[in-house]
C-alpha positions as CSV (number, residue, x, y, z in Angstrom):
1,M,0.0,0.0,0.0
2,T,1.1,3.6,-0.6
3,G,1.0,6.2,2.2
4,S,-2.3,7.4,0.8
5,G,-3.9,3.9,1.4
6,E,-4.1,3.1,-2.3
7,P,-2.5,-0.1,-3.7
8,A,1.1,0.2,-4.6
9,D,0.7,-1.8,-7.8
10,P,-2.0,-0.5,-10.1
11,V,-1.8,-3.7,-12.3
12,P,-2.1,-6.6,-9.8
13,A,-1.7,-10.1,-11.3
14,A,-5.4,-10.8,-10.7
15,R,-6.3,-8.1,-13.2
16,V,-4.0,-9.1,-16.0
17,R,-6.7,-11.0,-17.9
18,A,-7.4,-9.2,-21.1
19,V,-10.5,-7.0,-21.3
20,A,-12.6,-7.5,-24.4
21,A,-14.5,-4.2,-24.3
22,G,-13.6,-1.5,-26.9
23,A,-12.0,-1.6,-30.3
24,P,-9.5,-4.3,-31.2
25,A,-6.2,-2.5,-30.5
26,A,-2.5,-3.2,-30.4
27,G,-0.3,-1.8,-27.7
28,V,2.8,0.2,-28.2
29,L,5.2,0.8,-25.3
30,L,7.8,3.5,-25.8
31,A,10.8,2.4,-23.7
32,A,13.9,3.6,-25.6
33,G,15.2,6.5,-23.5
34,A,18.5,6.6,-21.5
35,G,17.0,8.0,-18.3
36,R,19.8,10.5,-17.9
37,R,18.2,12.3,-14.9
38,F,17.4,8.9,-13.3
39,G,20.9,7.6,-13.9
40,R,20.0,4.6,-16.0
41,P,17.4,3.6,-18.6
42,K,14.0,3.7,-16.9
43,A,12.8,0.6,-18.7
44,L,15.2,-1.4,-16.5
45,V,14.2,0.2,-13.2
46,E,12.2,-2.0,-10.8
47,L,9.0,-1.1,-9.0
48,D,7.2,-3.7,-6.8
49,G,9.4,-6.4,-8.2
50,L,8.9,-5.7,-11.9
51,T,10.9,-3.6,-14.3
52,L,9.0,-0.6,-15.7
53,A,9.2,-2.3,-19.1
54,A,7.5,-5.4,-17.8
55,R,4.9,-3.3,-16.0
56,G,4.1,-1.4,-19.2
57,V,3.6,-4.7,-21.1
58,R,1.4,-6.0,-18.3
59,L,-0.6,-2.7,-18.4
60,L,-1.4,-3.0,-22.1
61,R,-2.2,-6.7,-21.8
62,A,-4.6,-6.0,-18.9
63,G,-6.2,-3.3,-20.9
64,G,-7.0,-5.8,-23.7
65,C,-4.3,-4.9,-26.3
66,D,-2.9,-7.5,-28.7
67,P,-0.4,-7.6,-30.3
68,I,2.1,-5.6,-28.2
69,V,5.1,-3.8,-29.5
70,V,7.9,-2.4,-27.4
71,V,10.3,0.1,-28.8
72,E,13.8,-0.2,-27.3
73,G,16.9,2.0,-27.7
74,A,19.3,2.7,-24.9
75,A,19.0,-0.7,-23.3
76,P,18.2,-4.2,-24.8
77,L,14.9,-5.4,-23.5
78,R,14.3,-8.8,-25.2
79,Q,15.4,-10.9,-22.2
80,L,13.1,-9.0,-19.8
81,L,9.8,-9.5,-21.7
82,P,7.6,-12.4,-22.8
83,A,8.4,-14.1,-26.1
84,D,5.1,-13.0,-27.7
85,V,6.0,-9.3,-27.3
86,S,7.6,-7.8,-30.4
87,I,10.7,-5.7,-29.9
88,V,11.4,-2.8,-32.2
89,P,14.9,-1.3,-32.1
90,N,15.1,2.4,-32.5
91,P,18.7,3.5,-33.4
92,D,17.5,7.1,-33.4
93,W,16.3,7.1,-29.8
94,P,18.7,10.0,-28.8
95,T,16.7,12.3,-31.0
96,G,13.6,12.0,-28.7
97,M,10.3,10.2,-28.3
98,G,9.1,11.1,-31.7
99,S,11.5,8.7,-33.4
100,S,10.3,5.9,-31.1
101,L,6.6,6.6,-31.9
102,R,7.5,6.5,-35.6
103,A,9.3,3.3,-35.2
104,G,6.5,1.7,-33.2
105,L,3.7,2.7,-35.5
106,R,5.5,1.8,-38.7
107,A,6.6,-1.6,-37.3
108,L,3.0,-2.2,-36.2
109,A,1.6,-1.3,-39.6
110,A,3.8,-4.0,-41.1
111,V,2.8,-6.8,-38.8
112,A,-0.6,-6.1,-37.2
113,P,-3.5,-8.2,-38.4
114,A,-6.1,-6.5,-40.5
115,E,-8.7,-6.6,-37.7
116,V,-6.5,-4.4,-35.4
117,A,-8.2,-1.0,-35.7
118,A,-6.0,1.1,-33.5
119,A,-2.8,1.4,-31.4
120,V,-2.8,2.3,-27.7
121,V,0.5,4.1,-26.9
122,V,1.9,4.3,-23.4
123,L,5.2,5.5,-21.9
124,V,7.5,3.3,-19.8
125,D,8.0,6.0,-17.2
126,Q,4.3,6.4,-16.2
127,P,4.0,3.3,-13.9
128,W,0.7,4.4,-12.2
129,V,-1.5,4.4,-15.3
130,L,-4.3,2.0,-14.8
131,P,-5.7,-0.7,-17.1
132,E,-9.0,1.1,-16.8
133,A,-7.4,4.1,-18.7
134,V,-6.4,1.8,-21.5
135,T,-9.9,0.3,-21.8
136,A,-11.4,3.8,-21.6
137,V,-9.5,5.1,-24.6
138,R,-10.3,1.8,-26.5
139,A,-14.0,2.3,-25.6
140,G,-13.8,5.8,-27.1
141,F,-12.5,4.5,-30.5
142,H,-13.4,6.4,-33.7
143,P,-11.8,5.3,-37.0
144,H,-10.6,8.8,-37.7
145,R,-10.0,10.4,-34.3
146,I,-7.2,10.2,-31.7
147,V,-8.5,9.4,-28.2
148,L,-6.4,10.4,-25.2
149,A,-6.8,10.1,-21.4
150,D,-8.0,13.0,-19.4
151,Y,-7.2,12.9,-15.7
152,P,-8.5,15.1,-12.9
153,P,-6.6,18.4,-12.3
154,P,-3.8,19.2,-12.2
155,A,-2.8,16.2,-14.4
156,G,-5.1,16.8,-17.4
157,R,-4.6,15.1,-20.7
158,S,-1.9,12.5,-21.1
159,H,-1.3,8.8,-22.0
160,P,-2.6,6.4,-22.9
161,V,-3.3,7.7,-26.4
162,L,-5.3,5.7,-28.9
163,I,-4.4,6.3,-32.5
164,P,-6.7,4.8,-35.1
165,R,-5.1,2.8,-37.9
166,T,-6.1,5.3,-40.5
167,L,-3.8,7.9,-38.7
168,W,-0.8,5.7,-38.0
169,E,1.2,7.1,-40.9
170,P,0.0,10.7,-40.7
171,V,1.0,10.8,-37.0
172,A,4.3,9.0,-37.6
173,A,5.2,11.5,-40.3
174,T,4.8,14.4,-37.9
175,A,6.5,12.8,-34.9
176,H,9.8,14.6,-34.3
177,G,11.9,15.4,-31.3
178,D,10.1,14.9,-28.0
179,T,6.7,16.0,-29.3
180,G,5.3,12.5,-30.1
181,A,1.8,12.9,-31.4
182,R,1.4,16.4,-30.1
183,G,2.3,18.0,-33.4
184,F,-0.4,16.2,-35.2
185,M,-3.0,16.9,-32.5
186,A,-2.1,20.6,-32.5
187,A,-2.5,20.8,-36.2
188,H,-5.8,18.8,-36.1
189,P,-7.6,19.6,-32.9
190,D,-10.9,18.6,-34.5
191,L,-9.6,15.0,-34.7
192,V,-8.9,14.7,-31.0
193,T,-11.2,13.3,-28.3
194,A,-10.4,13.2,-24.5
195,V,-12.1,10.7,-22.2
196,P,-12.1,10.8,-18.4
197,C,-9.7,8.2,-16.8
198,P,-8.8,7.1,-13.3
199,G,-5.3,6.7,-12.0
200,S,-2.3,8.9,-12.3
201,P,-0.1,9.8,-15.3
202,A,2.7,11.0,-13.1
203,D,6.1,10.2,-14.7
204,V,9.3,9.1,-13.1
205,D,12.4,11.1,-13.7
206,T,14.3,10.5,-10.5
207,P,14.6,7.6,-8.0
208,E,12.8,9.8,-5.4
209,Q,9.8,10.1,-7.6
210,L,9.2,6.4,-7.5
211,L,8.1,6.8,-3.9
212,D,5.5,9.5,-4.6
213,P,2.9,8.8,-7.4
214,H,0.7,11.7,-6.1
215,R,3.3,14.5,-6.1
């Protein structure tokens, strides 16, 4: 338990069974960064006995995503993750999150079954996102609109972000630096929907922040 009385692990093993509600969606975990402020790649950091990379995969699976793609960069992740998870190397990871989003969406476009209608994108350094947030953005699916999580103030809009298959390449083409999908959303606000979500999108930049999801 955390000091606030909430469970320390938002994705307990009992909830890892995939949820069927919502659009058929793949999962994309962006996990390529070096974690310079943290002192090592955050994908390798452990919280409650799991690496943040493994927690991200478990989050997507619990939210009903299949298949799952993990974008790696600063650290190899194959040995940390289940065999059915696809690993996508991103040699351009130092340029920022945009290159990882491009790599993940384009790799997914090449391998995802035709029935996969969308991709749900999550970040490896947001360990307190809940499976309910993943299912919420899936439930808000529209074939031509991005759906993102909207948390109570002060957090506001954040990941997970659902990108419909029709927008994978347009979003990838505009993903540069650390902006991710923000450039596309800023240019096309009429194609963006936000849905209320529980949990916390707080990210982890330092070891001390692992102790305080409600900062």
